[in-house]
ROSE-320891 format. One record per residue (C-alpha): x, y, z. Coordinates in steps of 0.001 Angstrom, whole numbers, plus 500000, padded with zeros to 6 digits. Example, Ala and Ser with C-alpha at 12.3 -4.5 7.8 and 13.67 -1.06 7.14 Angstrom:
BEGIN
512300495500507800/513670498940507140/
//
This chain:
BEGIN
828353595049874391/824863597195873835/826336597145869759/826875594407869550/823005593413871080/821501595974868375/823280594225865520/822029590993866946/818439592401866978/818925593597863612/820021590677861804/817217588627863831/814509591020862602/816333590689858642/816482587125859026/812429586888860007/811551589516857516/813005587397854726/811470584493855965/807686586001856085/808835588095852818/809332584211850616/806459582461852578/803959585292851535/805181584730847537/805316581514847896/801533580305848662/800760576634847506/799186573787849583/800975570491850155/801111568449847866/798494565286847951/800470562193846547/799403558979844880/801683556131843417/801656557922839852/800289561502840419/800608564532842981/797590567503843272/798205570972844963/796560574168845130/798516577160844092/797056580951844578/798342583968842282/797931585823846305/798917585884849366/795932587800850235/792836588391848568/790237591345848904/788253590446845949/784673589035846162/786045586168843269/789596584800842566/790649582199840324/793632579876842194/795184576162840331/794736572995840562/797924571544839388/798787567940838525/802187566493838078/801672562928836639/804913560387835792/805695560422831822/802719558915830115/800074559236832494/796826561247831496/793391562304832903/790239563227831288/788407566579830445/785084567201830731/783428564908828249/786264562005828394/785259560220825280/785067556582824300/787108556151828162/787534557306831315/785900560207833630/786454563290834349/787322564811837679/784884566141840393/785415568408843671/783610569004846498/784448572094848955/781743571469851739/784358572043854696/785827575203853103/785194578490855185/784228581271853025/783549579942850167/780307579818847954/780812578427844927/783805576476842781/784070576344839054/786863573882837305/788142575779834335/789111573233831690/792264573704829145/792240572875825391/792483569281825558/794490566635823470/793195563480821936/794570560188823219/794119556190822639/794295553863825737/793899550551825735/791764550583822426/789392553953823568/789765557157822552/789549559853824866/790194563659825098/792336565181828356/795645566006829207/798999564280829896/802081564135831627/801231568149833745/798263570347833866/796917573515835585/793242573288835937/791999577237837211/789605577108839218/787037580239839938/786140580118843579/783323582856844411/783600583775848102/780629584669850908/782832587730852377/785972589412850459/786983590634854142/786909587500855647/790013584970855801/789257581920853298/790290578231854216/789743576136851068/789273572255851801/788658570599848380/788277566951847929/789033565955844482/788025562225842671/790291561216839613/791110559358836969/794867558588835805/795599556455833080/798618554912830620/798590551235830092/795938550273833418/793876552982834767/794096554051838828/790825556058840388/792757558879842451/791078560663845389/793057563587846884/792183566076849494/794590569307849229/794033572597851676/795139576077851558/794418579008853603/794041582851852013/794293585418854181/792047588746853879/793851591877852903/795020593825849877/796119591552846822/799714590672846691/800796588682843691/803212585418844504/805260583652842166/802285581803841238/800730584362839344/802628583793836130/801927579643835933/797837581142836820/798258583262833994/799559580487831484/797043578021832424/794444580908831583/795919581128828067/795548577543827525/791824577546827783/789750577881824741/788348581090823435/784812581928824347/784667585817823251/784969585424819100/784490589236818856/788330589307819880/788701586106817338/789337585918813924/786187583917813613/782982586250811765/780069584020812206/778903580707813432/775831578553812530/774598575613814108/772402573280812494/770998569777813904/769121566659812283/767968564310813720/765848560914813766/764458557878815798/768162556395816433/771059559825815782/771482562993815732/773851565289813595/775208568248814412/776376570438811843/778792573221812430/779887576266809928/782109578825810668/782863581704808797/786770583410808651/788486585895806367/791268583720807172/791950579663806263/791546577059808883/794123574766809340/793400571658810584/790722572936813068/789395570542815574/786151570334817312/785382568751820862/781586568116822110/780645568562825356/777534567445826930/776679566291830638/776033562687829271/779134562725827766/779901562006823357/782566559805821979/785419561455820300/784408561711816824/787210561943813801/785902564085810731/787367563507807180/787209566158804680/788132565408800600/787356567063797533/785822565253794748/786498565811790956/782561567548790508/784597570518792747/782703570079795819/783836569174799473/782573566097800896/782950565489804864/782503562264806732/782375563126810351/782591559615811393/778693559008811349/776263557640809264/776184560653807087/778069562671804832/778064566572803982/778260568490801323/779593572156800450/779874573900797782/782047577515798244/779844580450799296/777430577864800340/775904576197803333/774420573157802729/773247570706805500/773760566448805194/774315565408802062/773425561529802513/771893559387805235/771963555568806176/770684554082808518/772082552552811483/774702550941812160/776272552349809282/779056555004809806/781231556975807165/785103557344807848/786657557981804677/785585557862800833/787162557892797540/785829559093793659/785957556299790593/785861557051787256/782196556932786288/781280559775789054/780352556770792263/781592558020795400/782489554779797317/782082555278800740/783896552854803819/783335552937808111/782848550056810427/780274548389807998/779428545359806819/778937546543802919/780574548903801247/778497551609799872/778233552891796651/776242556028795600/775414558668792871/776013562203794422/772553564050794142/771551568034793837/768872567337796665/769582565345800323/769338562041800191/768138559862803379/767701555993803848/766121554534806249/765322550785804509/768980549078803329/766177546775801468/764372549159799667/767029551836798008/767430554279795509/769228553318792058/771467556007792828/772493553751795900/774335550251796351/775685548145798640/778163545599798652/778890542742801048/782019543185802684/782786543315806773/785787545068808100/786519547982809824/787113550267807114/789492553404807872/790938554435804219/789552553848800847/791442554969797508/790478554610794189/793652553533791251/793177551871787768/789340550093788497/790398549447792198/789473550299795468/792130549707797627/790862549231801133/792857549804804600/791526548751807722/791268545370810345/789147542314809761/789930541459813648/793107539522812745/794926542576811944/795842545480809432/795416544766806097/794628545852802656/791943544990800321/791957545009796362/788112545178795421/788286545224791603/785672546769789542/784166546243786539/783111548800783583/780135549695785237/781769550178788879/780183546988790326/782554545393792209/784082541718790786/786328540412793258/788115541535796689/790903539941797582/793869540539800139/796929542368798528/799222543145802129/798910542009805738/800460544946807485/800155542667810301/802301540390809421/804888542636808041/805389544527810324/805544542061813477/804853544195815968/801328545654815768/800533546933819071/796510547921820278/796834551538819553/798721551342816663/796280552914814447/796680553106810491/794341555970809196/794779556511805748/795528554884802281/796811556691799071/798620555741795815/800222557545793530/800261557027789720/802593554789789167/800658552220791229/802558552728794580/800681552724798347/801022554786801155/799532554178804415/799326557222807649/799973555157810544/800724556775814243/803629554492814430/807388555470814005/807501554709810058/804726557700809980/803953556400806510/804414553092804984/805313552614801244/804148549170799582/805017548065796496/802703548247793305/802216544418793513/801791544149797888/805097541893798647/807011544690799863/806433546845802977/808782549527805009/809093553232806023/809317556272803451/812046557879804228/812830556083807662/813778558114810897/813315561654808624/809045561791808687/807580563195812108/805442560495813770/802112560272813930/800548561268810356/797047561075810508/795794561405806358/797637561627803058/796670563389799811/798093563988796759/798074566903794841/799988565976791796/802187563257791289/805121564692792534/804059565876796228/802316564035798941/800775566022801546/801136564727805036/798584566113808357/800847565210811333/800205565603814937/802604565472817746/801717566019821739/803510568202823889/802316569095827531/800849572420825906/798527570128823634/798615568852819980/800297570424817313/799393569636814128/801112570249811292/801239569537806996/804132568437805481/804359568590801424/806918565923800428/808366566085797148/808251562579795651/810872562640793419/813931563381795834/815273559521795581/817312560258799236/815495562569801437/811935564146801224/811570567691800286/809529569714802992/
//
């Protein structure tokens, strides 16, 4: 009987020890559940003996729902956290993983989709005391509608020697997704920042030097006031110079080995999203404007403050639409944009002096596709040597192929290319380059596809 009693005590002790051991390695708060999302706190340690500790605020959202970065862009707002009712907590600082770009309700924003963990830096008042976190989180999640969120999450971390929990690796993964702040450990050698401003606008020029080539870099700007998401457009002209349109009213010029600032500036409300050069050396600039802008690149910076008093090298041609792409071919400009009734392509015929002689509708993409939604984008256009047109889109077609007469519109290699193509360019009559963006849980994956257009059945990547 005494032996059975000892066995019973031993088994009971073993079971209790196992329960304590499991609990000690799974430190997390309960989920705060709302209609389409849930939040909780996770800790990498079951105990803590440091003045500073990093824990995680974990979001799990239903498929397709998104929340926002610290500068959300055109729409939405960033989360806020208060900790007034916490014990032994001096400060809480949110660390923001690298965001992705997305569009909701026609507004371009920055943030996160489906699941994300925000590392939180917790500064304690006394590392030798137990810590009780009582965090109140306000946030916004959006899909086709936006739902404000309000959550309160609790987590207790006892004082004592640090012991890892199962959450440690999830926190390490979240920390690895933070933007790099120590440039000495990266391949970036030097960064120069210049600003240009007047009474209406500020322009930021960022010059980054590296021994390695940059591949589809993205720049997200943050300020306490919030900033719109600006798409950059980089093209190379026939004079072996690189001009950059950044979605504002300026064009930047760069020569290899040199640093130059804003090359050409127009007054409000002009914005430049894209450009192309014609055979006479004129630069044709387009955006969401009331005019097409024709400009001869100058050796020095040009800043125009009054469109009623233009220099000889700059001229305006009336045409009101939101133009995203332009391509010059055979004495004509092909303009990709939207006039408020849907996406279209217009043909602007030029005479021998590069004067616009006529503008006519060339192809109605909205009518041809039939199911264009508010989130569908058509971002770039190129024309091949045989007069065929190609349009970049985020739709399932990826790249639209349009016949030289504008009558036939369809997908280039249906079902083969990646979705969400953002820009196109030719290197010769044979190869078409397409920049693609794929959104994943970890962020955006950008790729450049080289397509051999001599293939008749499928692209050669």
